[in-house]
N, C-alpha and C positions, 0 to 999 in steps of 0.2 A: 125373646123371653119365653114364648110358649114352649120351644123345644127344651130350654134349660128346665123349666118346671116339670115337663113331661119325663125327661131324662132322669131328674132327681127322684121323682116319685117311683119310676120303674126300677131304678138300682138301689132303692132303700133296702134296708137290711132284712125285712121280712119277704121282699119280693125278688131279689137277686137271682134266686135259683131259677125262677121261672121266666121273669122278665128281663133279666140282666142285659142280654144282647140287645134288645130293643132300646133299652135305656141308653146304652153306651152309644147306640147308633143316633139317638135323638141328641145326646150330649155332643157327638161330633158334629151333627148338622148345626147346632147352636154355635159351636166353636168356629165353624167355617164362616158364620154369618156375624160374628162378634164385632167387626169393624164398623158396622151399621148402627150400633147401639150406643147408649150412654156409657160413660166411664163407669158408673155404678154397676150396670148390668154386665158389662164387658168383664170386670174384675170378679164377679160372681160366677160367670161362665168359666173364665180361666181358672178360677179355683176349684170348682166342682169337676172340671174335665181333667185337670192334673190329678185330683184325687180318685175320681172313679174310673177313668178311662186309663190314665198313664200309670196310676198309682205312684206317682211323684209327689209324696207328702211335702217335702221341702218347697217345691214349686207352688204347691197349695197354700202353704203358709205365707209364702211371699205374696201372692195374689190377695189373699184376705188381709194381711197387714197393709197392703197399699190401699185397699178399699176402705179399711177401718181408719186410715190416716185422713181421708177425706169426709167419711160418714161414720164417725166414732160410736154412734147409737145404733148401728145397723145389727138387730138381733140375729139375724140369719148369719151373717159374717162372722158374728162372735161365736155362735155355735158351731159353725164349720171350722173355725179356726181351731177351737178346743179340740174337735175330733181329729183334725189334721195333725195337731201336736201329740195327741194321744197314739196315733198310728206311727209317728216317726221312730 
């Protein structure tokens, strides 16, 4: 979870020019370790990895929809789903 949060902060829109590579590296580390985490955290990682690292917004939408099916009130997932739809 720590790598996901660090990566999300570092690839944020105001920091991507300076910290983007470090953010993508943190997200890649989180993605590699995702099997050890809860479903909720795994879907978050798969969504942000698809968005920020792979730039595969359809894959990000799929991950966030799967997360919201189990946790419909997850505000972060709702926000990130909207962003992924916007970038399609």
